C-alpha positions as CSV (number, residue, x, y, z in Angstrom):
1,M,5.6,31.0,10.3
2,A,6.8,32.4,7.0
3,R,4.1,33.6,4.7
4,T,3.8,31.8,1.4
5,K,4.2,34.0,-1.7
6,R,1.0,34.4,-3.6
7,W,2.8,34.0,-6.9
8,V,6.2,33.9,-8.5
9,I,7.4,34.1,-12.1
10,T,9.4,30.9,-12.7
11,K,10.3,31.3,-16.4
12,Q,10.5,34.0,-19.1
13,E,11.5,33.0,-22.6
14,H,10.3,33.7,-26.1
15,G,7.6,36.1,-24.7
16,I,6.1,33.3,-22.6
17,W,6.0,34.0,-18.9
18,E,5.2,31.1,-16.5
19,V,3.6,32.3,-13.3
20,R,3.0,30.0,-10.4
21,L,0.2,30.8,-7.9
22,S,0.2,29.2,-4.5
23,S,-3.6,28.9,-4.6
24,W,-6.5,29.5,-7.0
25,K,-7.6,32.3,-4.6
26,W,-4.8,34.6,-5.7
27,L,-5.8,34.8,-9.3
28,H,-8.1,37.7,-8.4
29,D,-5.2,39.5,-6.7
30,Y,-2.9,38.8,-9.6
31,V,-5.4,40.2,-12.1
32,H,-6.0,43.2,-9.9
33,Q,-2.4,44.0,-9.2
34,K,-0.7,43.0,-12.5
35,M,-3.3,42.8,-15.3
36,L,-6.0,45.4,-14.6
37,D,-4.7,48.0,-17.1
38,Y,-4.0,45.4,-19.8
39,E,-7.5,45.1,-21.2
40,H,-6.4,43.5,-24.5
41,Y,-5.5,40.2,-23.0
42,I,-7.8,37.3,-23.5
43,W,-8.0,34.1,-21.3
44,R,-8.3,30.3,-21.5
45,G,-8.4,27.6,-18.8
46,Q,-7.2,24.1,-19.2
47,R,-7.5,21.2,-16.8
48,N,-3.9,19.8,-17.3
49,D,-0.8,21.9,-17.4
50,N,1.0,19.6,-19.9
51,W,-1.7,20.0,-22.6
52,L,-0.6,22.0,-25.7
53,L,-2.5,25.1,-26.8
54,E,-3.8,23.4,-29.9
55,P,-7.3,23.0,-31.4
56,S,-9.4,19.9,-31.5
57,F,-8.6,19.3,-35.2
58,D,-4.9,19.0,-34.5
59,R,-5.6,16.6,-31.7
60,Q,-7.8,14.5,-33.9
61,T,-5.2,14.4,-36.7
62,S,-2.0,14.0,-34.6
63,G,0.8,12.2,-36.4
64,K,-0.4,13.1,-40.0
65,S,1.7,15.2,-42.4
66,A,1.0,18.9,-42.9
67,S,-0.2,18.3,-46.5
68,K,-2.5,15.5,-45.3
69,K,-3.9,17.7,-42.5
70,A,-4.6,20.5,-45.0
71,E,-6.4,18.1,-47.3
72,L,-8.5,16.7,-44.4
73,L,-9.3,20.2,-43.2
74,R,-10.8,21.1,-46.5
75,E,-12.8,17.9,-46.7
76,H,-13.9,18.3,-43.1
77,L,-15.4,21.7,-43.7
78,E,-17.1,20.7,-46.9
79,N,-18.6,17.7,-45.1
80,F,-19.9,20.0,-42.3
81,K,-21.5,22.5,-44.7
82,Y,-23.3,19.6,-46.5
83,A,-24.3,18.0,-43.3
84,V,-26.0,21.1,-41.8
85,R,-28.1,21.9,-44.8
86,G,-31.7,22.6,-43.7
87,R,-30.7,22.3,-40.0
88,R,-30.0,25.9,-39.2
89,G,-33.6,26.9,-38.9
90,E,-35.8,28.9,-41.2
91,H,-34.1,31.8,-43.1
92,P,-30.7,31.3,-41.4
93,P,-28.2,34.2,-41.6
94,K,-25.7,34.0,-44.4
95,I,-22.3,32.8,-43.3
96,E,-19.8,35.1,-44.9
97,N,-16.4,33.3,-44.5
98,E,-14.7,30.1,-43.6
99,N,-14.0,31.1,-40.0
100,E,-17.6,31.9,-39.4
101,W,-18.4,28.3,-40.5
102,W,-15.7,27.0,-38.1
103,A,-17.2,29.1,-35.3
104,L,-20.6,27.6,-35.9
105,G,-19.1,24.1,-35.8
106,Q,-17.1,24.9,-32.7
107,H,-20.4,25.8,-31.0
108,H,-21.8,22.4,-31.9
109,S,-18.8,20.2,-30.9
110,L,-17.2,19.9,-34.4
111,S,-13.5,19.4,-34.4
112,T,-12.1,22.7,-35.8
113,P,-8.8,24.6,-36.2
114,L,-10.1,27.2,-33.7
115,L,-9.2,27.5,-30.1
116,D,-11.6,29.0,-27.6
117,W,-10.7,32.1,-25.5
118,T,-12.7,34.4,-23.2
119,R,-12.4,38.0,-22.2
120,S,-12.8,37.0,-18.5
121,P,-9.9,35.5,-16.5
122,F,-12.5,34.1,-14.1
123,V,-14.4,32.3,-16.8
124,G,-11.0,30.8,-17.8
125,L,-10.5,29.7,-14.1
126,Y,-13.9,28.0,-14.2
127,F,-13.1,26.0,-17.3
128,A,-9.7,25.0,-15.7
129,F,-11.5,23.6,-12.6
130,H,-14.9,22.5,-13.9
131,K,-14.0,18.9,-14.7
132,N,-12.4,16.4,-12.2
133,I,-11.3,13.6,-14.5
134,Q,-8.2,11.5,-14.1
135,P,-5.4,11.5,-15.0
136,Q,-4.8,14.9,-13.6
137,T,-1.5,16.9,-13.4
138,R,-0.4,18.7,-10.2
139,H,-1.4,22.1,-11.7
140,R,-4.3,23.4,-13.6
141,V,-3.6,26.4,-15.9
142,V,-5.1,29.7,-17.0
143,Y,-3.5,31.2,-20.1
144,A,-3.6,34.9,-21.0
145,I,-2.5,36.1,-24.5
146,N,-2.3,39.5,-26.1
147,P,-3.8,39.3,-29.6
148,G,-2.4,42.6,-30.7
149,S,1.1,41.6,-29.9
150,I,0.7,38.2,-31.7
151,E,-0.7,39.8,-34.8
152,Y,2.1,42.5,-34.9
153,M,4.8,39.8,-34.4
154,F,3.5,38.0,-37.4
155,Y,3.2,41.2,-39.5
156,E,6.8,42.1,-38.7
157,T,8.1,38.6,-39.5
158,S,6.2,38.4,-42.8
159,R,7.3,41.9,-43.8
160,Q,11.0,41.0,-43.2
161,Q,10.7,37.7,-45.0
162,A,8.9,39.3,-47.9
163,E,11.9,41.6,-48.4
164,E,14.0,38.5,-48.7
165,G,11.7,36.8,-51.1
166,E,10.2,34.2,-48.6
167,D,6.6,33.5,-48.1
168,W,5.5,33.2,-44.5
169,S,1.7,33.2,-45.1
170,P,1.5,29.5,-44.0
171,Y,2.4,30.8,-40.5
172,K,-0.4,33.3,-40.4
173,C,-2.4,33.6,-37.2
174,E,-5.6,35.4,-36.6
175,F,-8.2,36.1,-33.9
176,V,-11.8,35.4,-34.8
177,R,-14.6,37.5,-33.3
178,P,-17.8,36.2,-34.8
179,L,-20.6,38.7,-35.4
180,A,-23.4,36.2,-35.6
181,D,-26.0,36.9,-32.9
182,D,-27.4,33.3,-32.8
183,N,-24.9,31.9,-30.4
184,P,-25.8,32.9,-26.8
185,R,-23.0,30.7,-25.4
186,L,-20.4,32.8,-27.2
187,V,-22.0,36.0,-25.9
188,N,-22.4,34.8,-22.3
189,Q,-18.8,33.5,-22.2
190,G,-17.3,36.6,-23.7
191,G,-16.0,34.2,-26.2
192,L,-13.7,34.5,-29.3
193,F,-11.3,32.2,-31.1
194,S,-7.7,32.1,-32.2
195,R,-6.6,30.3,-35.4
196,F,-3.0,29.4,-35.7
197,P,-1.4,27.3,-38.5
198,I,-2.5,23.7,-38.5
199,G,0.0,21.5,-36.7
200,I,1.7,24.4,-34.8
201,D,0.6,25.0,-31.2
202,V,0.7,28.5,-29.8
203,E,3.9,28.1,-27.7
204,H,5.7,26.7,-30.7
205,W,4.5,29.6,-32.9
206,M,5.8,32.0,-30.2
207,R,9.3,30.5,-30.4
208,I,9.4,31.0,-34.1
209,H,8.1,34.6,-34.2
210,Y,9.2,36.1,-30.8
211,D,10.8,39.6,-31.0
212,V,13.2,40.3,-28.2
213,G,12.0,43.9,-28.2
214,Y,9.0,42.9,-26.1
215,K,9.5,43.7,-22.4
216,S,6.3,42.1,-21.1
217,G,4.8,38.7,-21.5
218,V,2.8,38.1,-24.7
219,L,1.6,34.7,-23.5
220,L,1.2,34.1,-19.7
221,K,0.9,30.6,-18.4
222,I,-0.5,30.8,-14.9
223,L,-0.1,27.5,-13.1
224,I,-2.5,26.9,-10.2
225,P,-2.2,24.0,-7.7
226,N,-4.8,21.3,-8.3
227,T,-6.3,21.8,-4.8
228,G,-9.4,23.4,-3.4
229,R,-11.5,22.6,-6.5
230,A,-14.9,22.6,-4.6
231,E,-14.2,25.9,-2.9
232,C,-13.1,27.4,-6.2
233,L,-16.2,26.4,-8.0
234,K,-18.5,27.5,-5.2
235,T,-16.8,30.9,-5.1
236,L,-17.2,31.3,-8.9
237,N,-20.8,30.3,-8.6
238,R,-21.3,33.1,-6.1
239,M,-19.9,35.4,-8.8
240,N,-22.6,34.0,-11.1
241,I,-20.0,32.0,-13.2
242,N,-21.4,28.5,-13.7
243,H,-22.7,26.3,-16.5
244,S,-26.2,27.8,-16.3
245,T,-24.9,31.2,-17.1
246,L,-22.2,30.2,-19.5
247,F,-24.3,27.8,-21.4
248,P,-27.8,29.4,-21.5
249,D,-29.6,26.3,-22.7
250,I,-30.9,22.9,-21.5
251,Y,-27.4,21.4,-21.5
252,G,-26.1,24.2,-19.3
253,S,-29.1,23.9,-16.9
254,S,-28.5,20.1,-16.6
255,E,-24.7,20.6,-15.9
256,F,-25.5,23.2,-13.3
257,C,-27.9,20.8,-11.5
258,N,-25.4,18.0,-11.7
259,M,-22.8,20.3,-10.0
260,R,-25.2,21.1,-7.3
261,L,-25.7,17.3,-6.8
262,R,-22.0,16.7,-6.6
263,L,-20.9,19.7,-4.4
264,S,-22.4,20.4,-1.1
265,K,-23.8,23.9,-0.6
266,Y,-23.0,24.8,-4.3
């Protein structure tokens, strides 16, 4: 009987590499064999492989013009700042910039222009498989992205366009690493955020800015068959990756207990 390949690269274009695993089990092998020395990559798991890499604000304002989205974003942030007055505890730390405000809101389910990432591929795998809600695509997906390459690509594009008198600042992307120490979820998840221009998902941005000089994948889209979910989650739990550790609060404890109720021998 022929042995099934553990993974295969099915597409390479615009710096986006699509990698298909034959099982979730081989993510560990892929990371060990292909990614171990590339420590700058960060990871994200998504339940459906046809979902765009876009933040919740873009999903909430889908179909609106760019100018209307920008207006709504400003209003949304001001509304949030006003709404949380007096609700951040006594003597709350000063929030220094806009992205720190968005990071606070992201922690509390606010629709924001930020996209969550983690430094752990296995935390990404957990979030890809945690929920079992229909409709479901045939594959779940774990993304890996190189922030340094993304930031350099934008720098090069904007430098070249500036020489030609064009302003590419609306296409700016950045990676947000909040320094606030009052978010244990962010700490436990190895979390950070990306912020791409409103209305432009990550893959679209890559098609605009990709430099053919890159020999390796800047964005990896790792497709994983939607099978073996219970075994995957139980294995991750043995690695101490579960809602109780990733969300160190009552919500996380409750979800952990719910999972134990649903999955035998979790």
